[in-house]
C-alpha positions as CSV (number, residue, x, y, z in Angstrom):
1,M,78.4,111.4,108.1
2,E,80.2,114.7,107.8
3,I,81.6,114.4,111.3
4,V,83.3,111.3,110.6
5,M,84.9,112.4,107.3
6,S,86.3,115.3,109.1
7,V,87.9,113.3,111.8
8,A,89.2,111.1,108.9
9,I,90.5,114.2,107.1
10,G,92.1,115.6,110.5
11,L,94.0,112.1,111.2
12,L,95.1,111.8,107.5
13,F,96.5,115.6,107.4
14,M,98.3,114.7,110.8
15,A,99.8,111.6,109.8
16,A,100.9,113.2,106.5
17,V,102.6,116.0,108.5
18,Y,104.2,113.8,110.8
19,L,105.8,111.7,108.1
20,M,106.7,114.5,105.9
21,L,108.6,115.9,108.9
22,S,110.6,112.7,109.3
23,K,114.2,112.3,107.9
24,S,113.5,109.3,105.7
25,L,112.8,110.0,102.0
26,I,110.4,107.1,101.5
27,R,108.4,108.5,104.9
28,I,108.2,111.7,103.2
29,I,106.9,110.3,99.9
30,I,104.1,108.3,101.8
31,G,103.3,111.5,103.7
32,T,102.8,113.3,100.4
33,G,100.4,110.4,99.3
34,L,98.3,110.8,102.6
35,L,98.1,114.4,102.1
36,S,96.7,113.9,98.7
37,H,94.3,111.3,100.0
38,G,93.0,113.8,102.8
39,A,92.8,116.5,100.2
40,H,90.7,114.3,98.2
41,L,88.4,113.5,101.1
42,L,88.3,117.4,101.7
43,L,87.1,118.2,98.2
44,L,84.5,115.4,98.4
45,T,83.2,116.5,101.9
46,M,83.1,120.0,100.8
47,G,81.3,119.1,97.6
48,G,78.4,117.7,99.7
49,L,77.7,114.2,100.1
50,G,73.9,114.3,99.2
51,G,72.0,113.3,95.9
52,T,71.3,109.7,94.6
53,A,70.4,110.4,91.3
54,P,72.9,110.9,88.3
55,P,73.3,114.3,86.8
56,V,71.0,113.3,83.7
57,V,67.8,115.0,83.0
58,A,65.2,112.5,83.4
59,D,61.6,112.8,84.4
60,G,60.5,112.8,88.0
61,V,64.0,113.7,89.4
62,T,64.0,117.2,91.1
63,V,67.3,119.4,91.3
64,S,67.9,118.4,94.9
65,D,68.0,114.8,94.0
66,Y,70.9,115.1,91.8
67,A,74.6,114.2,92.8
68,D,76.7,117.1,91.7
69,P,79.4,116.1,89.2
70,L,81.9,118.8,89.8
71,P,83.6,117.7,93.0
72,Q,83.7,114.0,91.7
73,A,85.5,115.5,88.5
74,L,88.0,117.6,90.4
75,I,88.8,114.7,92.6
76,L,89.4,112.4,89.7
77,T,91.7,114.7,88.1
78,A,93.7,115.2,91.5
79,I,93.8,111.5,91.9
80,V,95.8,111.4,88.6
81,I,97.8,114.0,89.4
82,S,98.8,112.5,92.8
83,F,99.5,109.3,91.5
84,A,101.9,110.8,88.5
85,V,103.6,112.9,91.3
86,T,104.0,109.9,93.6
87,S,105.4,107.7,90.9
88,F,107.8,110.4,90.0
89,F,109.1,110.9,93.7
90,L,109.4,107.2,94.1
91,V,111.4,106.8,90.8
92,L,113.5,110.0,92.1
93,A,114.1,108.2,95.4
94,Y,114.9,104.8,94.1
95,R,117.6,106.5,91.9
96,A,118.9,108.6,94.7
97,Y,119.2,105.5,96.8
98,Q,121.1,103.6,93.8
99,E,123.5,106.4,93.5
100,L,124.2,107.4,97.1
101,G,123.3,104.1,99.2
102,T,121.0,105.8,101.7
103,D,117.4,107.5,101.8
104,N,118.4,109.8,105.0
105,M,117.8,113.5,104.2
106,E,120.7,114.5,106.3
107,L,123.0,112.5,104.3
108,L,121.6,113.6,101.1
109,R,122.5,117.4,101.8
110,G,125.8,117.0,100.1
111,T,129.2,118.7,101.1
112,E,130.8,122.2,100.6
113,D,132.2,121.0,97.5
114,Y,129.1,120.6,95.8
115,E,127.1,123.6,97.1
């Protein structure tokens, strides 16, 4: 299972880097979203996929049966932060497109008058 997750993480990182190196602002935003999903999967995989019992003290459950709640809490926090950052990027891109009429990063550089 870990090998499948590692391949999925690698594919997400590969696609994210490819999209972030493009000239379109929307592709860059999608790339940052894919990068954050890859980071979430990486945290989940490094935290371990074992454990079936919830992390609550109960009779008859050993320590090795517990699911570790720390990676899950970190991933939940990272999901909320990445959603907020992606929303901000989308609003910023929409406003830039309204003002300038393009999402091409080469055209968004400006001129010498504004540097």
